[in-house]
C-alpha positions in Angstrom: 0.0 0.0 0.0 1.1 3.6 -0.7 3.4 5.0 2.0 2.3 8.5 1.1 -1.3 7.5 2.0 -0.4 6.2 5.4 1.8 9.3 6.1 -1.1 11.5 5.1 -3.6 9.7 7.4 -1.2 9.9 10.3 -1.3 13.7 10.1 -5.1 13.9 10.3 -6.7 15.6 13.3 -9.9 14.4 14.8 -11.9 17.1 13.0 -10.3 16.2 9.7 -11.1 12.5 10.1 -14.7 13.3 11.0 -15.1 15.6 7.9 -13.5 12.9 5.6 -15.8 10.2 7.1 -18.9 12.3 6.7 -17.9 13.3 3.1 -17.3 9.7 2.1 -20.6 8.6 3.7 -22.5 11.3 2.0 -21.2 10.2 -1.4 -21.1 6.4 -0.8 -24.0 5.6 -3.2 -21.7 4.0 -5.7 -19.3 1.0 -5.3 -16.1 3.1 -5.7 -17.1 5.5 -2.8 -18.1 2.6 -0.6 -14.6 1.2 -1.1 -13.0 4.5 -0.2 -15.0 4.7 3.0 -14.3 1.1 4.0 -10.5 1.4 3.2 -10.2 4.7 5.0 -11.8 3.3 8.2 -9.7 0.2 8.0 -6.4 2.2 7.6 -7.4 4.6 10.4 -8.2 1.8 12.8 -5.0 -0.2 12.1 -2.8 2.9 12.3 -4.3 3.6 15.8 -2.9 0.3 17.1 0.4 0.3 18.9 1.7 -2.5 16.7 0.4 -3.7 13.4 -0.4 -7.4 13.5 0.2 -7.9 9.8 0.8 -5.9 6.6 -1.8 -3.3 6.0 -4.0 -4.3 3.0 -7.0 -2.6 1.4 -9.5 -3.7 -1.2 -9.4 -0.5 -3.4 -6.8 1.6 -5.1 -4.6 3.4 -2.6 -3.5 6.1 -5.0 -7.1 7.0 -5.8 -7.9 7.1 -2.1 -4.9 9.3 -1.5 -6.1 11.9 -4.0 -9.7 11.6 -2.8 -8.6 12.4 0.7 -6.5 15.4 -0.5 -9.5 16.8 -2.4 -11.7 16.5 0.7 -9.0 18.1 2.9 -8.8 20.9 0.4 -12.5 21.6 0.8 -12.1 21.4 4.6 -9.2 23.9 4.8 -9.9 26.0 1.7 -10.4 29.3 3.7 -7.1 28.8 5.5 -5.0 28.1 2.5 -2.8 30.8 0.8 -4.7 33.1 -1.6 -8.0 31.5 -0.6 -10.2 34.6 0.0 -13.3 36.4 -1.4 -11.4 37.3 -4.6 -10.6 33.6 -5.3 -14.2 32.6 -4.6 -15.5 35.3 -7.0 -13.0 34.2 -9.7 -14.3 30.6 -9.5 -17.9 31.9 -9.7 -17.0 34.1 -12.7 -15.4 31.1 -14.5 -18.6 29.0 -13.9 -21.0 31.8 -15.0 -19.0 32.4 -18.2 -18.9 28.6 -18.8 -22.7 28.5 -18.5 -23.0 31.3 -21.0 -23.9 34.0 -18.4 -21.2 36.3 -19.7 -22.4 39.7 -18.3 -22.9 38.2 -14.8 -19.4 36.7 -15.0 -17.9 40.0 -16.1 -19.5 41.8 -13.1 -17.7 39.5 -10.8 -14.4 39.9 -12.7 -14.7 43.7 -12.5 -15.4 43.4 -8.7 -12.2 41.4 -8.3 -10.1 43.9 -10.3 -11.7 47.1 -8.9 -13.1 46.4 -5.4 -11.3 43.5 -3.8 -7.9 43.7 -2.0 -5.5 45.6 -4.2 -2.7 43.2 -3.2 -4.2 40.0 -4.8 -1.8 40.4 -7.8 -2.1 36.8 -9.2 -5.8 36.6 -8.9 -6.2 40.0 -10.5 -3.9 39.1 -13.4 -5.8 35.8 -13.9 -9.1 37.8 -13.8 -7.8 40.1 -16.5 -6.8 37.1 -18.6 -10.3 35.6 -18.1 -11.8 39.0 -19.1 -9.9 39.1 -22.3 -10.4 35.4 -23.3 -14.2 35.6 -22.5 -14.5 38.8 -24.5 -12.9 37.1 -27.5 -15.2 34.1 -27.1 -18.3 36.2 -26.9 -17.1 38.8 -29.4 -17.4 41.7 -27.0 -16.3 44.4 -29.5 -16.9 47.3 -27.1 -14.5 45.8 -24.5 -11.8 44.9 -27.0 -11.8 48.4 -28.6 -12.3 50.7 -25.6 -11.5 49.0 -22.2 -8.9 46.4 -23.1 -6.0 49.0 -23.7 -6.5 50.2 -20.1 -6.7 46.7 -18.8 -3.5 45.9 -20.5 -1.7 48.7 -18.7 -3.3 47.5 -15.5 -2.0 44.0 -16.1 1.5 45.5 -16.6 1.2 47.4 -13.3 0.1 44.2 -11.4 2.9 42.2 -13.0 5.5 44.9 -12.0 4.3 44.9 -8.4 4.1 41.2 -8.2 7.6 40.8 -9.6 8.8 43.3 -7.0 7.2 41.2 -4.3 9.0 38.1 -5.6 12.3 40.0 -5.5 11.8 40.7 -1.8 10.7 37.1 -1.2 14.0 36.0 -2.8 15.9 38.2 -0.3 13.8 36.7 2.5 14.8 33.2 1.3 18.5 34.0 1.2 18.5 35.5 4.6 16.4 32.7 6.1 19.0 30.2 4.8 21.9 32.1 6.4 20.2 32.9 9.7 19.1 29.2 10.1 22.5 27.6 9.3 24.9 30.2 10.8 22.7 32.4 13.1 23.6 35.9 11.8 27.3 35.1 11.4 27.6 33.5 7.9 29.7 34.9 5.1 27.9 33.0 2.5 24.6 33.9 0.6 25.7 37.4 -0.1 23.1 39.7 -1.5 23.7 40.8 -5.1 23.7 44.5 -6.1 20.1 44.5 -7.2 18.9 43.3 -3.8 21.2 45.8 -2.0 19.6 48.6 -4.0 16.1 47.4 -3.1 17.0 47.4 0.5 18.1 51.1 0.4 14.6 52.5 0.9 11.2 51.1 2.0 9.7 53.0 -0.9 11.2 50.4 -3.2 8.7 47.9 -1.8 5.2 48.2 -3.1 3.3 45.4 -1.5 2.9 45.6 2.3 4.4 42.1 2.6 7.4 43.3 0.5 7.7 46.2 3.0 7.7 43.6 5.8 10.4 41.6 4.1 12.4 44.8 3.6 12.4 45.6 7.3 13.1 41.9 8.3 16.1 41.8 5.9 17.5 45.1 7.2 17.0 44.0 10.8 19.0 40.9 10.1 21.8 42.8 8.2 22.0 45.4 11.0 22.2 42.7 13.6 25.0 41.0 11.6 26.8 44.4 11.5 26.3 44.7 15.3 24.3 47.9 14.8 21.8 46.8 17.5 19.7 50.0 17.8 19.2 50.1 14.0 18.2 46.5 14.1 15.7 47.2 16.8 14.0 49.9 14.8 13.7 47.6 11.7 12.4 44.7 13.8 9.9 46.9 15.5 8.8 48.4 12.2 8.1 44.9 10.9 5.6 44.3 13.7 4.0 47.7 13.3 3.4 46.9 9.6 1.6 43.7 10.5 -0.7 45.7 12.8 -1.2 48.4 10.1 -2.3 45.7 7.6 -4.5 43.2 9.5 -5.4 41.5 6.2 -1.7 40.8 5.5 -1.3 39.6 9.1 -4.1 37.1 8.9 -2.9 35.7 5.6 0.8 35.5 6.7 0.4 34.2 10.3 3.6 32.2 10.3 5.6 35.2 9.1 4.0 37.4 11.7 4.9 34.9 14.5 8.5 34.6 13.2 8.7 38.4 13.3 7.8 38.4 17.0 10.6 35.8 17.5 13.1 38.0 15.6 12.1 41.1 17.6 12.7 39.2 20.8 16.1 38.0 19.5 17.1 41.6 18.9 16.0 42.5 22.5 18.1 39.6 23.8 21.1 41.0 21.9 20.4 44.4 23.5 20.1 42.6 26.9 16.6 43.9 27.3 15.4 40.7 28.8 12.5 42.1 30.8 11.1 43.8 27.6 11.4 40.5 25.7 9.6 38.7 28.4 6.9 41.4 28.5 6.4 41.3 24.8 5.7 37.5 25.0 3.5 37.9 28.1 1.4 40.6 26.5 0.9 38.6 23.3 0.3 35.3 25.0 -3.6 35.6 24.9 -3.3 36.3 21.2 -1.1 33.3 20.7 -3.6 31.1 22.5 -6.2 32.0 19.9 -4.0 30.7 17.2 -3.9 27.2 18.7 -7.3 26.5 16.9 -5.4 26.3 13.6 -3.6 23.2 14.8 -1.2 23.1 11.9 2.4 21.9 12.4 3.8 25.2 11.2 1.7 27.3 13.6 2.4 24.8 16.5 6.1 25.1 15.8 6.1 28.9 16.0 4.0 28.9 19.2 6.3 26.4 20.9 9.2 28.6 19.8 7.6 31.6 21.4 6.1 29.9 24.5 9.1 27.6 25.3 12.3 28.0 23.3 12.5 31.8 23.4 11.7 31.8 27.1 14.6 29.3 27.7 16.8 31.6 25.7 15.9 34.6 27.8 16.4 32.7 31.1 19.8 31.4 30.0 21.0 34.8 28.6 19.7 36.7 31.6 21.5 34.2 33.9 18.3 33.6 35.9 18.4 29.7 35.7 18.4 29.2 39.5 15.4 31.5 39.9 13.4 29.5 37.3 14.2 25.9 38.3 10.5 25.1 38.5 10.0 25.9 34.8 12.6 23.4 33.5 10.4 20.4 33.9 7.6 22.3 32.1 10.0 23.1 29.2 11.2 19.5 28.9 7.6 18.2 28.9 6.5 20.7 26.3 9.4 19.9 24.0 8.7 16.2 24.4 5.0 16.6 23.6 5.6 18.7 20.5 8.9 17.3 19.2 7.3 15.9 16.0 6.1 19.4 15.0 9.4 21.1 15.4 11.8 21.5 12.5 15.4 20.4 13.0 16.8 23.9 13.8 14.2 24.3 16.5 14.8 20.8 17.8 18.6 21.5 18.0 18.0 24.8 19.8 15.6 23.1 22.3 18.0 20.3 23.2 21.0 22.7 23.5 18.9 24.9 25.9 17.8 21.9 28.0 21.4 20.7 28.2 22.6 24.1 29.4 19.8 24.4 32.0 20.5 20.9 33.4 24.3 21.5 33.3 23.9 24.7 35.4 21.9 22.7 37.9 24.5 19.9 37.9 22.0 17.4 36.5 24.8 15.9 34.4 23.1 12.8 33.1 20.0 14.7 31.7 22.4 17.4 30.4 24.4 14.7 28.5 21.3 13.1 27.1 20.1 16.5 25.6 23.6 17.3 24.4 23.7 14.1 22.4 20.3 14.9 21.0 21.5 18.3 19.9 24.6 16.9 18.3 22.6 14.4 16.3 20.4 17.0 14.7 22.5 20.2 14.4 25.5 19.0 12.3 24.5 20.6 9.0 21.4 22.5 10.3 23.0 24.8 12.9 26.8 24.8 13.0 26.9 27.1 16.0 24.7 24.8 18.1 26.8 21.8 17.0 30.0 23.4 18.3 28.4 24.6 21.5 27.1 21.0 22.0 30.6 19.6 21.5 31.8 22.0 24.3 29.0 20.7 26.4 30.2 17.2 26.0 33.7 18.1 27.3 32.3 19.9 30.3 29.8 17.1 31.2 32.3 14.3 30.9 34.8 16.3 32.9 32.4 16.5 35.8 31.3 12.9 35.4 34.9 11.8 35.6 34.8 10.0 32.3 38.5 10.5 31.6 38.8 8.0 28.7 35.7 9.3 26.9 36.8 12.9 27.5 40.2 12.4 25.8 38.6 10.4 23.0 36.1 13.2 22.3 38.9 15.8 22.5 41.0 14.0 20.0 38.0 13.8 17.6 37.4 17.5 18.1 41.0 18.3 17.4 40.7 16.6 14.0 37.6 18.8 13.2 39.5 22.0 14.1 42.5 20.8 11.9 40.1 21.0 9.0 39.3 24.6 9.8 35.7 23.7 10.8 35.0 26.1 13.6 32.5 28.8 14.5 34.4 30.7 17.1 37.9 32.1 16.8 39.0 30.6 20.1 38.3 27.1 18.9 41.6 27.1 17.0 43.4 27.1 20.4 40.8 25.2 22.3 42.2 21.7 22.0 45.6 22.7 23.5 43.9 24.9 26.2 41.7 21.9 27.3 44.6 19.4 27.2 46.3 21.7 29.6 43.3 21.8 32.0 42.5 18.1 31.8 46.1 17.0 32.3 46.5 19.4 35.3 42.9 19.8 36.7 44.0 21.4 40.0 46.1 24.2 38.3 43.8 27.3 38.3 46.0 29.2 35.7 44.7 26.9 33.0 41.1 27.8 33.6 42.0 31.5 33.8 43.8 31.3 30.5 40.9 29.5 28.8 38.3 32.0 30.1 40.4 35.0 29.0 40.9 33.6 25.5 37.2 32.9 25.1 36.1 36.3 26.3 38.7 38.1 24.0 37.5 36.1 21.0 33.8 36.6 21.4 34.2 40.3 22.0 36.4 40.7 18.9 33.9 38.7 16.8 30.8 40.4 18.3 29.5 37.0 19.5 29.0 37.9 23.2 25.4 36.7 23.0 26.8 33.1 23.0 28.6 33.5 26.3 25.8 32.1 28.6 25.6 29.0 26.2 29.4 28.3 26.3 29.5 25.6 29.0 33.3 25.7 29.3 32.9 28.6 31.7 31.5 26.0 34.2 34.9 24.2 34.3 36.7 24.4 37.6 39.1 22.3 39.8 37.3 19.3 41.3 
């Protein structure tokens, strides 16, 4: 049976299953639909078992059932999908009216889309103009072709220009997302070309409100990368203001809005405005709770990031771990419950945070477990987390007294550094600094030298934000 079918059914919520069941029941008057219903119920039941007793077999065609379920789910989620709004509904209605020969009624709806609906539905407007032209040719509307079409042609060019402008800003967003995910503001790759740099010179270069949002998100990122924190704060704040200014854009781009809140809080953490970051999250929490109803993996990921991961970041960065001991179990439980929804970069960040929290509280075994989890995920996803987790390993094995493991890990790490694979400048000297400490654990000068070298390096590179996450600072004579 099709793997894609079982994967799809595993993702279904209770409401989705109920809707599919009702839909298949309502149209089960023929033999094919009866097979769909029977096979769907059979698969759902067997996937609910802890262990399948035998290979899952169905009587009908699994590929047809797969596409049938997709079609039903589309109906169920149509209002939540991208570009599914009143304009799209009117476009569908116009197509049907014209198909049925009710040309004038169809044209009324087309004109409504072009002239009255949201002025930012570029694709729908362009498709409406195309439909207007094709239907005018079909029904020989001479008046339109001679008088109105020239203006519509100019209108099409305007929509195309503004849509292409939006695509350019989305390309910038994609490049910056790639770099911020893999190297967390410190990558030298994915440089913006001259065209993109010119677009980012002024917000007036962005026509669509979403393009303006991307403009400010990009400049907030670039300013943060340049260590111009106050400038980054202004751009990040402007991003949120734009979402509030354009509620239609906010409702259609919920994930981007939630990510912008995350980015704003990251800037506040850089500025050491921890109380303000916490206040932003607390004030928006009632709004976040209203988004739980969407129950999509993407929304859930962003909510967990805001509710849990960012709050861990704030606690660790603000060095208030001891005051928040009671929250650590809550954080661990929330990550465990939602781990399947999180993407790899969020998983890696979660496990690193949990390892640091437990290490601070001298819970070395749980700290090691979370460190190993962070290492498994972060290798190519988040290089900074991978290297921080490697440092966690050294620190934890040191306190656990695992001498052989410690020196084995350090030898492997030395080979990594020899290949020039490092994130922090101090890592080039780190193997020798750690060998000195581990061979003479009672000599305090080794620790002092290590801490001074780390501090000097992260200040020079503008990476002080990492300091609370560098577990090597916990090393001491034992």
